[in-house]
A tleap script that builds the chain and sets N, CA, C and O, in Angstrom:
source leaprc.protein.ff14SB
mol = sequence {
  NMET PRO ILE PRO TYR LEU ALA ILE VAL ALA
  ALA ALA VAL ALA GLY TRP LEU PHE GLY ALA
  VAL TRP PHE GLY LEU LEU GLY ARG PRO TRP
  ALA ILE GLY LEU GLY LEU MET SER ALA ASP
  ALA PRO GLN GLN ARG GLY LYS PRO PRO VAL
  PHE ALA LEU VAL PHE SER PHE VAL ALA GLU
  LEU VAL MET ALA ALA MET LEU ASP GLY LEU
  LEU THR HIE LEU ALA GLY PRO GLN PHE GLY
  MET THR PRO ALA LEU ILE GLY ALA PHE PHE
  VAL TRP LEU GLY PHE ILE ALA PRO THR ILE
  ALA THR ASN TYR ALA TYR GLN LYS ARG PRO
  TRP PRO VAL TYR ALA VAL ASP LEU GLY HIE
  TRP LEU GLY VAL ALA LEU ILE GLN GLY ALA
  VAL LEU ALA LEU LEU CALA
}
set mol.1.N position { 1.233 -1.022 0.063 }
set mol.1.CA position { -0.034 0.362 0.194 }
set mol.1.C position { 0.902 1.079 -0.179 }
set mol.1.O position { 1.959 0.756 0.363 }
set mol.2.N position { 0.976 1.871 -0.835 }
set mol.2.CA position { 1.832 3.076 -0.886 }
set mol.2.C position { 1.296 4.231 -0.557 }
set mol.2.O position { 0.144 4.500 -0.895 }
set mol.3.N position { 2.192 5.224 0.272 }
set mol.3.CA position { 2.283 6.295 1.004 }
set mol.3.C position { 1.566 7.321 -0.123 }
set mol.3.O position { 1.892 7.327 -1.310 }
set mol.4.N position { 0.551 8.169 0.450 }
set mol.4.CA position { 0.064 9.126 -0.474 }
set mol.4.C position { 0.705 10.630 -0.255 }
set mol.4.O position { 0.098 11.625 0.141 }
set mol.5.N position { 1.882 10.543 -0.564 }
set mol.5.CA position { 3.133 11.926 -0.179 }
set mol.5.C position { 2.567 13.068 -0.660 }
set mol.5.O position { 2.828 14.182 -0.205 }
set mol.6.N position { 1.704 12.830 -1.672 }
set mol.6.CA position { 0.741 14.564 -2.496 }
set mol.6.C position { 0.085 14.799 -1.226 }
set mol.6.O position { 0.344 15.674 -0.400 }
set mol.7.N position { -1.056 13.634 -1.171 }
set mol.7.CA position { -2.248 13.900 -0.296 }
set mol.7.C position { -1.658 14.668 0.888 }
set mol.7.O position { -2.073 15.796 1.156 }
set mol.8.N position { -0.589 14.008 1.678 }
set mol.8.CA position { -0.058 14.467 2.895 }
set mol.8.C position { 0.445 15.806 2.908 }
set mol.8.O position { 0.443 16.470 3.945 }
set mol.9.N position { 0.872 16.237 1.827 }
set mol.9.CA position { 1.838 17.780 1.766 }
set mol.9.C position { 0.591 18.660 1.481 }
set mol.9.O position { 0.511 19.811 1.910 }
set mol.10.N position { -0.620 17.920 0.553 }
set mol.10.CA position { -1.592 19.272 0.458 }
set mol.10.C position { -2.564 19.088 1.518 }
set mol.10.O position { -3.526 19.854 1.551 }
set mol.11.N position { -2.415 17.982 2.574 }
set mol.11.CA position { -3.264 18.279 3.736 }
set mol.11.C position { -2.647 19.260 4.842 }
set mol.11.O position { -3.280 19.934 5.655 }
set mol.12.N position { -1.228 19.173 4.673 }
set mol.12.CA position { -0.338 20.200 5.551 }
set mol.12.C position { -0.641 21.422 4.921 }
set mol.12.O position { -1.330 22.203 5.577 }
set mol.13.N position { -0.310 21.732 3.890 }
set mol.13.CA position { -0.428 23.080 3.161 }
set mol.13.C position { -1.897 23.502 3.816 }
set mol.13.O position { -2.221 24.457 4.521 }
set mol.14.N position { -2.440 22.683 3.425 }
set mol.14.CA position { -4.372 23.029 3.621 }
set mol.14.C position { -4.267 23.830 4.871 }
set mol.14.O position { -4.535 25.025 4.998 }
set mol.15.N position { -3.709 22.747 6.052 }
set mol.15.CA position { -4.328 23.097 7.140 }
set mol.15.C position { -3.209 24.164 7.567 }
set mol.15.O position { -3.616 25.064 8.302 }
set mol.16.N position { -2.182 24.180 7.295 }
set mol.16.CA position { -1.168 25.399 7.306 }
set mol.16.C position { -1.767 26.839 7.310 }
set mol.16.O position { -1.816 27.757 8.129 }
set mol.17.N position { -2.212 26.628 5.999 }
set mol.17.CA position { -3.072 28.130 5.463 }
set mol.17.C position { -3.999 28.573 6.273 }
set mol.17.O position { -4.015 29.752 6.626 }
set mol.18.N position { -5.071 27.512 6.757 }
set mol.18.CA position { -6.049 27.837 7.563 }
set mol.18.C position { -5.614 28.298 8.773 }
set mol.18.O position { -6.234 29.218 9.307 }
set mol.19.N position { -4.356 27.669 9.461 }
set mol.19.CA position { -3.804 28.636 10.655 }
set mol.19.C position { -3.601 30.111 10.651 }
set mol.19.O position { -3.674 31.014 11.484 }
set mol.20.N position { -3.219 29.961 8.951 }
set mol.20.CA position { -2.521 31.796 8.553 }
set mol.20.C position { -4.449 32.640 8.661 }
set mol.20.O position { -4.700 33.746 9.138 }
set mol.21.N position { -5.227 31.879 8.194 }
set mol.21.CA position { -6.206 32.685 8.018 }
set mol.21.C position { -6.437 32.852 9.656 }
set mol.21.O position { -6.475 34.012 10.066 }
set mol.22.N position { -6.546 32.098 10.334 }
set mol.22.CA position { -7.398 31.745 11.757 }
set mol.22.C position { -6.598 32.928 12.809 }
set mol.22.O position { -7.220 33.755 13.476 }
set mol.23.N position { -5.261 32.807 12.785 }
set mol.23.CA position { -4.671 33.469 13.419 }
set mol.23.C position { -4.467 35.100 13.213 }
set mol.23.O position { -4.246 35.984 14.040 }
set mol.24.N position { -4.646 35.143 11.628 }
set mol.24.CA position { -4.953 36.534 11.185 }
set mol.24.C position { -6.189 37.403 11.608 }
set mol.24.O position { -6.322 38.569 11.979 }
set mol.25.N position { -6.963 36.437 11.413 }
set mol.25.CA position { -8.193 37.297 12.382 }
set mol.25.C position { -8.179 37.265 14.094 }
set mol.25.O position { -8.799 38.142 14.694 }
set mol.26.N position { -7.382 36.125 14.903 }
set mol.26.CA position { -7.835 36.017 15.821 }
set mol.26.C position { -6.475 36.078 16.552 }
set mol.26.O position { -6.378 35.675 17.711 }
set mol.27.N position { -5.528 36.533 15.937 }
set mol.27.CA position { -3.960 36.545 16.581 }
set mol.27.C position { -4.114 37.847 17.690 }
set mol.27.O position { -4.177 37.624 18.899 }
set mol.28.N position { -4.155 38.917 17.254 }
set mol.28.CA position { -4.373 40.060 18.596 }
set mol.28.C position { -4.496 39.191 19.714 }
set mol.28.O position { -3.563 38.572 20.226 }
set mol.29.N position { -5.767 39.169 20.096 }
set mol.29.CA position { -6.903 38.790 21.114 }
set mol.29.C position { -5.641 37.183 21.788 }
set mol.29.O position { -5.323 36.796 22.912 }
set mol.30.N position { -5.392 36.845 20.756 }
set mol.30.CA position { -4.834 35.458 21.120 }
set mol.30.C position { -3.202 35.784 21.854 }
set mol.30.O position { -2.676 35.071 22.707 }
set mol.31.N position { -2.576 37.125 21.221 }
set mol.31.CA position { -1.016 37.611 21.513 }
set mol.31.C position { -1.799 38.121 23.091 }
set mol.31.O position { -1.458 37.534 24.118 }
set mol.32.N position { -2.500 38.872 23.128 }
set mol.32.CA position { -3.017 39.698 24.425 }
set mol.32.C position { -3.279 38.769 25.227 }
set mol.32.O position { -2.672 39.138 26.232 }
set mol.33.N position { -3.794 37.761 25.490 }
set mol.33.CA position { -4.396 36.970 26.408 }
set mol.33.C position { -3.382 35.930 26.671 }
set mol.33.O position { -3.393 35.196 27.659 }
set mol.34.N position { -2.554 35.912 25.777 }
set mol.34.CA position { -1.004 35.272 26.295 }
set mol.34.C position { 0.050 36.082 26.561 }
set mol.34.O position { 1.207 35.664 26.543 }
set mol.35.N position { -0.330 37.534 26.880 }
set mol.35.CA position { 0.792 38.410 27.430 }
set mol.35.C position { 1.847 38.772 26.399 }
set mol.35.O position { 2.869 39.298 26.839 }
set mol.36.N position { 1.763 38.597 25.285 }
set mol.36.CA position { 2.719 38.604 24.286 }
set mol.36.C position { 2.411 39.972 23.317 }
set mol.36.O position { 2.993 40.464 22.351 }
set mol.37.N position { 1.388 40.266 23.962 }
set mol.37.CA position { 1.395 42.166 23.785 }
set mol.37.C position { 0.172 42.569 24.145 }
set mol.37.O position { -0.840 41.894 23.958 }
set mol.38.N position { 0.205 44.024 24.838 }
set mol.38.CA position { -0.717 45.095 25.501 }
set mol.38.C position { -1.954 45.241 25.026 }
set mol.38.O position { -2.044 45.069 23.810 }
set mol.39.N position { -2.846 45.479 25.544 }
set mol.39.CA position { -4.156 45.498 24.645 }
set mol.39.C position { -4.027 47.016 23.919 }
set mol.39.O position { -4.518 47.208 22.806 }
set mol.40.N position { -3.342 48.035 24.633 }
set mol.40.CA position { -3.025 49.399 24.130 }
set mol.40.C position { -1.844 49.318 22.995 }
set mol.40.O position { -1.151 50.304 22.747 }
set mol.41.N position { -1.712 48.341 22.474 }
set mol.41.CA position { -0.308 48.295 21.742 }
set mol.41.C position { -0.688 48.764 20.497 }
set mol.41.O position { -1.762 48.244 20.197 }
set mol.42.N position { -0.207 49.664 19.469 }
set mol.42.CA position { -0.885 49.596 18.497 }
set mol.42.C position { -0.679 48.672 17.328 }
set mol.42.O position { 0.424 48.220 17.018 }
set mol.43.N position { -1.813 48.414 16.691 }
set mol.43.CA position { -1.223 47.161 15.621 }
set mol.43.C position { -0.313 47.467 14.785 }
set mol.43.O position { -0.253 48.497 14.114 }
set mol.44.N position { 0.699 46.247 14.807 }
set mol.44.CA position { 2.121 46.601 14.278 }
set mol.44.C position { 2.341 45.199 13.186 }
set mol.44.O position { 1.956 44.057 13.437 }
set mol.45.N position { 2.800 45.484 12.389 }
set mol.45.CA position { 3.475 44.322 11.288 }
set mol.45.C position { 4.878 43.851 11.797 }
set mol.45.O position { 5.807 44.285 11.115 }
set mol.46.N position { 5.200 43.116 12.767 }
set mol.46.CA position { 6.933 42.685 12.489 }
set mol.46.C position { 7.322 42.019 12.145 }
set mol.46.O position { 6.474 41.181 11.841 }
set mol.47.N position { 8.374 41.684 11.890 }
set mol.47.CA position { 8.866 40.293 11.168 }
set mol.47.C position { 8.337 38.701 11.790 }
set mol.47.O position { 8.135 38.215 12.902 }
set mol.48.N position { 8.256 38.241 10.344 }
set mol.48.CA position { 7.358 37.006 10.875 }
set mol.48.C position { 8.373 35.849 11.858 }
set mol.48.O position { 9.603 35.803 11.862 }
set mol.49.N position { 7.611 35.155 12.485 }
set mol.49.CA position { 8.608 34.471 13.323 }
set mol.49.C position { 8.834 33.359 12.325 }
set mol.49.O position { 7.882 32.648 12.002 }
set mol.50.N position { 10.180 33.143 11.760 }
set mol.50.CA position { 10.289 32.001 10.744 }
set mol.50.C position { 10.244 30.956 11.381 }
set mol.50.O position { 9.523 30.036 10.995 }
set mol.51.N position { 10.950 30.865 12.422 }
set mol.51.CA position { 11.346 29.440 13.111 }
set mol.51.C position { 10.126 29.007 13.354 }
set mol.51.O position { 9.907 27.863 12.957 }
set mol.52.N position { 9.251 29.566 13.886 }
set mol.52.CA position { 7.641 29.354 14.144 }
set mol.52.C position { 7.384 28.806 13.141 }
set mol.52.O position { 7.621 27.598 13.132 }
set mol.53.N position { 6.930 29.289 12.164 }
set mol.53.CA position { 6.581 28.956 10.913 }
set mol.53.C position { 6.790 27.963 10.167 }
set mol.53.O position { 5.930 27.386 9.502 }
set mol.54.N position { 8.286 27.617 10.242 }
set mol.54.CA position { 8.547 26.633 9.471 }
set mol.54.C position { 8.436 25.431 10.528 }
set mol.54.O position { 8.073 24.360 10.040 }
set mol.55.N position { 8.656 25.451 11.697 }
set mol.55.CA position { 8.462 24.584 12.766 }
set mol.55.C position { 7.044 23.740 12.748 }
set mol.55.O position { 6.964 22.513 12.789 }
set mol.56.N position { 5.727 24.850 12.664 }
set mol.56.CA position { 4.516 24.758 12.823 }
set mol.56.C position { 4.395 23.810 11.036 }
set mol.56.O position { 3.490 22.978 10.983 }
set mol.57.N position { 5.043 23.937 10.075 }
set mol.57.CA position { 4.152 23.713 8.684 }
set mol.57.C position { 5.243 21.861 8.864 }
set mol.57.O position { 4.800 20.787 8.456 }
set mol.58.N position { 6.358 22.010 9.423 }
set mol.58.CA position { 6.841 20.512 9.904 }
set mol.58.C position { 5.885 19.826 10.834 }
set mol.58.O position { 5.633 18.633 10.665 }
set mol.59.N position { 5.344 20.507 11.798 }
set mol.59.CA position { 4.469 19.510 12.553 }
set mol.59.C position { 3.193 19.061 11.682 }
set mol.59.O position { 2.831 17.888 11.595 }
set mol.60.N position { 2.626 20.023 11.118 }
set mol.60.CA position { 1.540 19.906 10.292 }
set mol.60.C position { 1.761 18.436 9.032 }
set mol.60.O position { 0.915 17.600 8.716 }
set mol.61.N position { 3.001 18.552 8.610 }
set mol.61.CA position { 2.918 17.231 8.028 }
set mol.61.C position { 3.219 16.035 8.730 }
set mol.61.O position { 3.328 14.956 8.147 }
set mol.62.N position { 3.351 16.168 9.899 }
set mol.62.CA position { 3.627 14.693 10.599 }
set mol.62.C position { 1.996 14.524 10.992 }
set mol.62.O position { 1.412 13.443 10.921 }
set mol.63.N position { 1.421 15.673 11.382 }
set mol.63.CA position { 0.234 15.176 11.719 }
set mol.63.C position { -0.719 14.857 10.124 }
set mol.63.O position { -1.657 14.069 10.244 }
set mol.64.N position { -0.617 15.102 9.544 }
set mol.64.CA position { -1.240 14.699 7.925 }
set mol.64.C position { -1.175 13.032 8.041 }
set mol.64.O position { -1.912 12.073 8.271 }
set mol.65.N position { 0.143 13.332 7.741 }
set mol.65.CA position { 1.215 11.663 7.635 }
set mol.65.C position { 0.425 10.450 8.812 }
set mol.65.O position { 0.021 9.335 8.483 }
set mol.66.N position { 0.374 10.944 9.966 }
set mol.66.CA position { -0.259 10.205 11.170 }
set mol.66.C position { -1.925 9.978 11.096 }
set mol.66.O position { -2.495 8.956 11.477 }
set mol.67.N position { -2.519 11.063 10.566 }
set mol.67.CA position { -3.961 11.193 10.239 }
set mol.67.C position { -4.184 10.328 9.392 }
set mol.67.O position { -5.071 9.495 9.577 }
set mol.68.N position { -3.075 10.348 7.771 }
set mol.68.CA position { -3.513 9.276 6.824 }
set mol.68.C position { -3.285 7.836 7.131 }
set mol.68.O position { -3.986 6.909 6.726 }
set mol.69.N position { -2.026 7.730 8.038 }
set mol.69.CA position { -2.027 6.022 8.753 }
set mol.69.C position { -2.814 5.492 9.569 }
set mol.69.O position { -2.949 4.281 9.744 }
set mol.70.N position { -3.624 6.723 10.354 }
set mol.70.CA position { -5.019 6.627 11.211 }
set mol.70.C position { -5.714 5.669 10.133 }
set mol.70.O position { -5.627 4.449 9.999 }
set mol.71.N position { -6.353 6.520 9.488 }
set mol.71.CA position { -7.717 6.414 8.839 }
set mol.71.C position { -7.441 4.880 7.622 }
set mol.71.O position { -8.281 4.089 7.191 }
set mol.72.N position { -6.074 4.939 7.394 }
set mol.72.CA position { -5.991 3.663 6.581 }
set mol.72.C position { -5.686 2.721 6.924 }
set mol.72.O position { -5.416 1.801 6.152 }
set mol.73.N position { -5.626 2.634 8.171 }
set mol.73.CA position { -5.575 1.521 9.109 }
set mol.73.C position { -6.971 1.020 9.508 }
set mol.73.O position { -7.304 -0.165 9.503 }
set mol.74.N position { -7.714 2.011 9.837 }
set mol.74.CA position { -9.024 2.235 10.728 }
set mol.74.C position { -10.300 1.862 9.673 }
set mol.74.O position { -11.190 1.066 9.974 }
set mol.75.N position { -10.244 2.387 8.734 }
set mol.75.CA position { -11.323 2.516 7.406 }
set mol.75.C position { -10.692 2.175 6.324 }
set mol.75.O position { -11.286 2.673 5.367 }
set mol.76.N position { -9.818 1.595 6.006 }
set mol.76.CA position { -9.266 1.395 4.902 }
set mol.76.C position { -8.613 2.030 3.996 }
set mol.76.O position { -8.784 3.236 4.174 }
set mol.77.N position { -7.862 1.795 2.998 }
set mol.77.CA position { -7.064 2.460 2.262 }
set mol.77.C position { -7.844 3.177 0.975 }
set mol.77.O position { -7.176 3.623 0.041 }
set mol.78.N position { -9.034 3.246 0.982 }
set mol.78.CA position { -10.093 3.986 0.106 }
set mol.78.C position { -10.835 4.631 1.256 }
set mol.78.O position { -11.859 5.150 0.811 }
set mol.79.N position { -10.728 4.783 2.421 }
set mol.79.CA position { -11.746 5.998 3.179 }
set mol.79.C position { -12.241 7.029 2.404 }
set mol.79.O position { -11.593 7.614 1.536 }
set mol.80.N position { -13.412 7.259 2.721 }
set mol.80.CA position { -14.502 8.003 2.250 }
set mol.80.C position { -14.427 9.454 3.122 }
set mol.80.O position { -13.810 9.709 4.157 }
set mol.81.N position { -15.006 10.013 2.571 }
set mol.81.CA position { -15.032 11.881 3.336 }
set mol.81.C position { -15.630 11.755 4.742 }
set mol.81.O position { -15.269 12.497 5.655 }
set mol.82.N position { -16.817 10.525 4.939 }
set mol.82.CA position { -17.308 10.929 6.417 }
set mol.82.C position { -16.360 10.333 7.132 }
set mol.82.O position { -15.694 11.050 7.879 }
set mol.83.N position { -16.038 8.689 7.064 }
set mol.83.CA position { -15.204 8.527 8.084 }
set mol.83.C position { -13.718 9.483 8.596 }
set mol.83.O position { -13.284 9.577 9.744 }
set mol.84.N position { -13.105 10.171 7.228 }
set mol.84.CA position { -12.104 10.891 7.480 }
set mol.84.C position { -12.481 11.693 8.567 }
set mol.84.O position { -11.801 11.733 9.593 }
set mol.85.N position { -13.382 12.251 8.437 }
set mol.85.CA position { -13.623 13.892 8.806 }
set mol.85.C position { -14.360 13.449 10.771 }
set mol.85.O position { -14.266 14.191 11.748 }
set mol.86.N position { -14.963 12.160 10.723 }
set mol.86.CA position { -15.548 11.308 11.877 }
set mol.86.C position { -14.014 11.036 12.800 }
set mol.86.O position { -13.798 11.287 13.985 }
set mol.87.N position { -13.063 10.418 11.733 }
set mol.87.CA position { -11.934 10.005 12.500 }
set mol.87.C position { -11.045 11.219 12.974 }
set mol.87.O position { -10.443 11.246 14.047 }
set mol.88.N position { -11.045 12.187 12.057 }
set mol.88.CA position { -10.403 13.319 12.414 }
set mol.88.C position { -10.897 14.350 13.710 }
set mol.88.O position { -10.083 15.075 14.282 }
set mol.89.N position { -12.061 14.311 14.006 }
set mol.89.CA position { -12.872 14.983 15.209 }
set mol.89.C position { -12.494 13.945 16.101 }
set mol.89.O position { -12.031 14.396 17.148 }
set mol.90.N position { -12.535 12.683 16.036 }
set mol.90.CA position { -12.235 11.989 17.421 }
set mol.90.C position { -10.985 12.004 17.728 }
set mol.90.O position { -10.766 12.137 18.932 }
set mol.91.N position { -9.680 11.871 16.744 }
set mol.91.CA position { -8.352 12.435 17.020 }
set mol.91.C position { -8.242 13.913 18.365 }
set mol.91.O position { -7.740 14.007 19.486 }
set mol.92.N position { -9.105 14.958 17.343 }
set mol.92.CA position { -9.019 16.196 18.052 }
set mol.92.C position { -9.804 15.952 19.486 }
set mol.92.O position { -9.460 16.554 20.503 }
set mol.93.N position { -10.635 15.231 19.468 }
set mol.93.CA position { -11.628 15.342 20.665 }
set mol.93.C position { -10.847 14.221 21.959 }
set mol.93.O position { -11.089 14.177 23.165 }
set mol.94.N position { -10.098 13.599 21.334 }
set mol.94.CA position { -9.464 12.530 22.424 }
set mol.94.C position { -7.768 12.766 22.711 }
set mol.94.O position { -7.279 12.525 23.815 }
set mol.95.N position { -7.051 13.214 21.685 }
set mol.95.CA position { -6.006 13.503 22.134 }
set mol.95.C position { -5.823 15.076 21.753 }
set mol.95.O position { -4.982 15.293 22.626 }
set mol.96.N position { -5.962 16.246 21.157 }
set mol.96.CA position { -5.458 17.598 20.792 }
set mol.96.C position { -6.019 18.234 21.887 }
set mol.96.O position { -5.334 18.777 22.753 }
set mol.97.N position { -7.282 18.194 21.896 }
set mol.97.CA position { -8.076 19.128 23.048 }
set mol.97.C position { -7.788 18.809 24.538 }
set mol.97.O position { -7.629 19.841 25.191 }
set mol.98.N position { -7.656 17.436 25.400 }
set mol.98.CA position { -7.191 17.424 26.541 }
set mol.98.C position { -5.695 17.313 26.673 }
set mol.98.O position { -5.198 17.142 27.786 }
set mol.99.N position { -4.752 17.428 25.292 }
set mol.99.CA position { -3.727 18.049 25.784 }
set mol.99.C position { -3.097 19.193 25.882 }
set mol.99.O position { -2.115 19.472 26.569 }
set mol.100.N position { -3.905 20.050 24.931 }
set mol.100.CA position { -4.013 21.715 25.018 }
set mol.100.C position { -4.640 21.474 26.325 }
set mol.100.O position { -3.720 21.344 27.132 }
set mol.101.N position { -5.555 21.376 26.796 }
set mol.101.CA position { -6.338 21.732 27.957 }
set mol.101.C position { -5.573 21.748 29.297 }
set mol.101.O position { -5.771 22.568 30.194 }
set mol.102.N position { -4.404 20.443 29.333 }
set mol.102.CA position { -3.740 19.920 30.617 }
set mol.102.C position { -2.908 21.087 30.529 }
set mol.102.O position { -2.648 21.668 31.583 }
set mol.103.N position { -2.477 21.499 29.518 }
set mol.103.CA position { -1.127 22.407 29.199 }
set mol.103.C position { -1.376 23.844 29.950 }
set mol.103.O position { -0.650 24.532 30.666 }
set mol.104.N position { -2.782 24.002 29.452 }
set mol.104.CA position { -3.307 25.583 29.826 }
set mol.104.C position { -3.691 25.643 31.109 }
set mol.104.O position { -3.490 26.706 31.696 }
set mol.105.N position { -4.362 24.463 31.876 }
set mol.105.CA position { -4.456 24.568 33.174 }
set mol.105.C position { -3.512 24.896 34.022 }
set mol.105.O position { -3.581 25.768 34.889 }
set mol.106.N position { -2.079 23.775 33.628 }
set mol.106.CA position { -0.944 23.723 34.661 }
set mol.106.C position { -0.166 25.067 34.482 }
set mol.106.O position { 0.565 25.741 35.207 }
set mol.107.N position { -0.674 25.173 33.108 }
set mol.107.CA position { 0.616 27.021 32.828 }
set mol.107.C position { -0.661 28.261 33.214 }
set mol.107.O position { -0.298 29.431 33.096 }
set mol.108.N position { -1.793 28.059 33.563 }
set mol.108.CA position { -2.963 28.770 34.005 }
set mol.108.C position { -3.109 29.898 33.052 }
set mol.108.O position { -3.164 31.056 33.466 }
set mol.109.N position { -3.187 29.535 31.502 }
set mol.109.CA position { -3.539 30.372 31.016 }
set mol.109.C position { -4.904 30.519 30.601 }
set mol.109.O position { -5.580 29.492 30.543 }
set mol.110.N position { -5.433 31.638 30.296 }
set mol.110.CA position { -6.515 32.312 30.014 }
set mol.110.C position { -7.683 31.185 28.963 }
set mol.110.O position { -7.498 30.783 27.815 }
set mol.111.N position { -8.558 30.994 29.654 }
set mol.111.CA position { -10.026 30.015 28.880 }
set mol.111.C position { -9.994 30.638 27.229 }
set mol.111.O position { -10.060 29.864 26.274 }
set mol.112.N position { -9.892 32.032 27.071 }
set mol.112.CA position { -10.456 32.029 25.861 }
set mol.112.C position { -9.551 32.038 24.818 }
set mol.112.O position { -9.930 32.102 23.649 }
set mol.113.N position { -7.877 31.956 25.279 }
set mol.113.CA position { -6.992 31.515 24.341 }
set mol.113.C position { -7.025 30.422 24.396 }
set mol.113.O position { -6.123 30.085 23.628 }
set mol.114.N position { -7.545 29.373 24.870 }
set mol.114.CA position { -7.779 27.846 24.854 }
set mol.114.C position { -8.863 27.595 24.062 }
set mol.114.O position { -9.055 26.459 23.627 }
set mol.115.N position { -9.600 28.509 23.818 }
set mol.115.CA position { -10.530 28.305 22.799 }
set mol.115.C position { -10.091 28.623 21.593 }
set mol.115.O position { -10.494 27.923 20.664 }
set mol.116.N position { -9.367 29.499 21.363 }
set mol.116.CA position { -8.943 30.207 20.143 }
set mol.116.C position { -7.756 29.177 19.464 }
set mol.116.O position { -7.502 29.127 18.261 }
set mol.117.N position { -7.137 28.421 20.460 }
set mol.117.CA position { -6.112 27.121 19.974 }
set mol.117.C position { -7.167 26.021 19.738 }
set mol.117.O position { -7.099 25.426 18.663 }
set mol.118.N position { -7.997 25.727 20.490 }
set mol.118.CA position { -8.615 24.317 20.323 }
set mol.118.C position { -9.622 24.507 19.010 }
set mol.118.O position { -9.962 23.526 18.349 }
set mol.119.N position { -10.145 26.078 18.639 }
set mol.119.CA position { -10.905 25.970 17.428 }
set mol.119.C position { -9.904 26.268 16.092 }
set mol.119.O position { -10.377 26.444 14.969 }
set mol.120.N position { -8.730 26.293 16.325 }
set mol.120.CA position { -7.294 26.259 15.433 }
set mol.120.C position { -7.142 24.542 15.037 }
set mol.120.O position { -7.217 23.997 13.936 }
set mol.121.N position { -6.934 24.038 16.213 }
set mol.121.CA position { -6.554 22.859 16.049 }
set mol.121.C position { -8.032 21.581 15.242 }
set mol.121.O position { -7.872 20.622 14.487 }
set mol.122.N position { -9.135 22.071 15.748 }
set mol.122.CA position { -10.159 21.201 15.346 }
set mol.122.C position { -10.370 21.729 13.952 }
set mol.122.O position { -10.525 20.803 13.156 }
set mol.123.N position { -10.425 22.927 13.404 }
set mol.123.CA position { -10.158 23.361 11.995 }
set mol.123.C position { -9.243 22.659 11.192 }
set mol.123.O position { -9.581 22.145 10.126 }
set mol.124.N position { -7.899 22.600 11.726 }
set mol.124.CA position { -6.904 21.967 10.733 }
set mol.124.C position { -7.072 20.292 10.825 }
set mol.124.O position { -6.768 19.624 9.837 }
set mol.125.N position { -7.506 19.720 11.897 }
set mol.125.CA position { -7.874 18.341 11.944 }
set mol.125.C position { -9.067 18.108 10.853 }
set mol.125.O position { -8.839 17.418 9.860 }
set mol.126.N position { -9.982 18.536 11.006 }
set mol.126.CA position { -11.133 18.728 9.673 }
set mol.126.C position { -11.063 18.649 8.419 }
set mol.126.O position { -11.555 17.909 7.568 }
set mol.127.N position { -9.982 20.025 8.422 }
set mol.127.CA position { -9.415 19.953 6.805 }
set mol.127.C position { -8.762 18.950 6.457 }
set mol.127.O position { -9.162 18.257 5.521 }
set mol.128.N position { -7.347 18.589 7.299 }
set mol.128.CA position { -6.438 17.609 6.983 }
set mol.128.C position { -7.291 16.115 6.558 }
set mol.128.O position { -6.917 15.393 5.634 }
set mol.129.N position { -8.448 15.839 7.391 }
set mol.129.CA position { -9.107 14.780 7.055 }
set mol.129.C position { -9.994 14.804 5.905 }
set mol.129.O position { -10.233 13.768 5.285 }
set mol.130.N position { -10.516 15.970 5.571 }
set mol.130.CA position { -11.092 15.960 4.129 }
set mol.130.C position { -10.108 16.263 2.916 }
set mol.130.O position { -10.595 15.974 1.823 }
set mol.131.N position { -8.956 16.731 2.893 }
set mol.131.CA position { -8.192 16.754 2.058 }
set mol.131.C position { -7.583 15.626 1.812 }
set mol.131.O position { -7.182 15.344 0.683 }
set mol.132.N position { -7.395 14.585 3.191 }
set mol.132.CA position { -6.831 12.924 2.600 }
set mol.132.C position { -7.749 12.227 2.210 }
set mol.132.O position { -7.599 11.114 1.705 }
set mol.133.N position { -9.070 12.927 2.440 }
set mol.133.CA position { -10.333 11.963 1.805 }
set mol.133.C position { -10.314 12.264 0.212 }
set mol.133.O position { -10.039 11.351 -0.567 }
set mol.134.N position { -10.561 13.336 -0.168 }
set mol.134.CA position { -10.199 13.532 -1.521 }
set mol.134.C position { -9.071 13.344 -2.168 }
set mol.134.O position { -9.242 13.383 -3.386 }
set mol.135.N position { -7.599 13.087 -1.726 }
set mol.135.CA position { -6.804 12.936 -2.645 }
set mol.135.C position { -5.893 11.499 -2.169 }
set mol.135.O position { -4.962 10.987 -2.790 }
set mol.136.N position { -6.290 11.208 -1.314 }
set mol.136.CA position { -5.459 9.637 -0.825 }
set mol.136.C position { -5.893 8.764 -1.465 }
set mol.136.O position { -5.478 7.616 -1.304 }
savepdb mol mol.pdb
quit
């Protein structure tokens, strides 16, 4: 059973682009909630965090590859859209959301920031599942 490299890369790119849009819309309140900027700071365009952007893309590649492997083993190599979306949702609900919640609870981070991150990773999981279902 060949590994669908193109589908994995496409899923990673789609998830990463979703994150760019998501944090383009919610990045300021997220950064304020984390204390990375003050609420009264002017809106500025600084240098992009190159390491974080590259690191997050590599992480999305790993996530897409593992999601593809999981879906292939559980639903078969020709998994469809419904199993892909349900599987992605279960991965998010069972692994991603509790992990982030635990970290945020110990770090005493504000829950609105958790909601932004939670929504981001739900979107990434569902988008990656959909792309894998379409292209794998």
